[in-house]
C-alpha positions as CSV (number, residue, x, y, z in Angstrom):
1,M,8.9,-19.9,-9.8
2,S,10.1,-16.5,-11.6
3,E,8.4,-13.3,-10.3
4,A,7.1,-12.5,-13.7
5,K,5.0,-15.9,-13.7
6,Q,3.6,-15.4,-10.2
7,N,0.0,-14.3,-9.3
8,R,-0.2,-10.6,-8.5
9,V,-2.5,-9.1,-5.8
10,I,-3.8,-5.6,-5.8
11,L,-5.0,-4.0,-2.6
12,A,-6.7,-0.7,-3.3
13,R,-8.2,1.5,-0.6
14,Y,-10.7,4.1,-1.3
15,K,-12.0,6.7,1.0
16,V,-15.4,7.8,-0.3
17,P,-17.5,10.8,0.5
18,A,-20.8,9.6,2.1
19,A,-22.8,11.4,-0.6
20,N,-20.9,9.5,-3.5
21,L,-20.9,6.0,-1.9
22,E,-23.9,4.5,-3.5
23,K,-22.6,5.7,-6.9
24,V,-19.2,4.5,-6.3
25,K,-20.5,1.1,-5.2
26,A,-22.8,0.7,-8.3
27,L,-19.8,1.5,-10.5
28,L,-17.7,-0.9,-8.7
29,Q,-20.3,-3.7,-9.4
30,E,-19.9,-2.9,-13.0
31,M,-16.1,-2.9,-12.9
32,Q,-16.3,-6.2,-10.9
33,F,-18.5,-7.9,-13.9
34,L,-16.2,-6.6,-16.5
35,S,-13.0,-7.1,-14.9
36,L,-13.8,-10.8,-14.3
37,Q,-14.3,-11.2,-17.9
38,E,-10.6,-10.4,-18.7
39,E,-8.4,-13.5,-19.2
40,G,-5.8,-12.6,-16.6
41,C,-8.1,-11.4,-13.8
42,L,-8.8,-14.2,-11.3
43,V,-10.6,-12.2,-8.5
44,Y,-12.0,-8.7,-8.3
45,Q,-14.0,-8.3,-5.0
46,P,-14.8,-5.0,-3.4
47,H,-15.4,-4.9,0.3
48,Q,-16.5,-2.2,2.8
49,T,-14.8,-1.9,6.1
50,V,-16.9,-2.7,9.2
51,E,-15.7,0.3,11.2
52,D,-16.2,2.7,8.3
53,P,-18.5,2.0,5.5
54,C,-17.2,4.9,3.6
55,T,-13.8,3.0,3.3
56,I,-13.8,0.5,0.4
57,V,-11.1,-2.1,-0.2
58,L,-10.6,-3.8,-3.4
59,Y,-8.9,-7.2,-3.5
60,E,-7.7,-8.3,-7.1
61,V,-5.8,-11.1,-8.3
62,Y,-4.1,-11.4,-11.5
63,K,-2.1,-14.2,-13.3
64,D,1.0,-12.0,-13.8
65,D,2.1,-8.3,-14.4
66,A,1.1,-8.5,-18.0
67,A,-2.5,-9.2,-16.8
68,I,-2.3,-6.1,-14.6
69,N,-1.3,-4.0,-17.5
70,A,-3.9,-5.4,-19.6
71,H,-6.4,-4.5,-16.8
72,R,-5.1,-0.9,-16.6
73,D,-5.2,-0.6,-20.3
74,S,-8.9,-1.9,-20.7
75,D,-11.6,0.6,-21.8
76,H,-13.7,-0.1,-18.7
77,F,-10.7,0.8,-16.4
78,Q,-9.9,3.9,-18.4
79,T,-13.6,5.1,-18.6
80,I,-15.2,3.7,-15.4
81,A,-12.3,3.5,-12.8
82,L,-10.3,6.4,-13.8
83,G,-12.9,8.5,-15.6
84,Q,-15.9,8.0,-13.1
85,I,-14.8,6.5,-9.8
86,V,-11.5,8.2,-9.0
87,P,-13.1,11.7,-9.2
88,L,-15.5,10.8,-6.7
89,L,-13.2,9.7,-4.1
90,E,-11.4,11.7,-1.2
91,S,-8.5,9.4,-1.4
92,R,-7.2,6.3,-3.2
93,A,-4.2,4.2,-2.4
94,V,-3.0,1.2,-4.5
95,E,-0.5,-1.6,-3.6
96,I,0.6,-4.5,-5.8
97,L,1.7,-7.5,-3.8
98,S,3.6,-10.9,-4.7
99,Q,4.1,-13.8,-2.7
100,F,7.4,-14.8,-1.1
């Protein structure tokens, strides 16, 4: 299978100040609802780590690279994720994974 046709997984790790946690969680629920309506988004699931509830890990699966690009270009990603969530974070790390 060519790489361009493989599912892609995104793991995003957010460190959220305690004062912003409930707001970020609410915004992520909105992102989840909107992202799952995208044709290429197969999974969009936020998680909190057990050891530190202020650490959120997003697990996302997309059909291919084009689906990731469509997600990143979407109005909800631009306005909610980048415009509202990212400014509330202490840190953000994003990895894109492929199967081997």
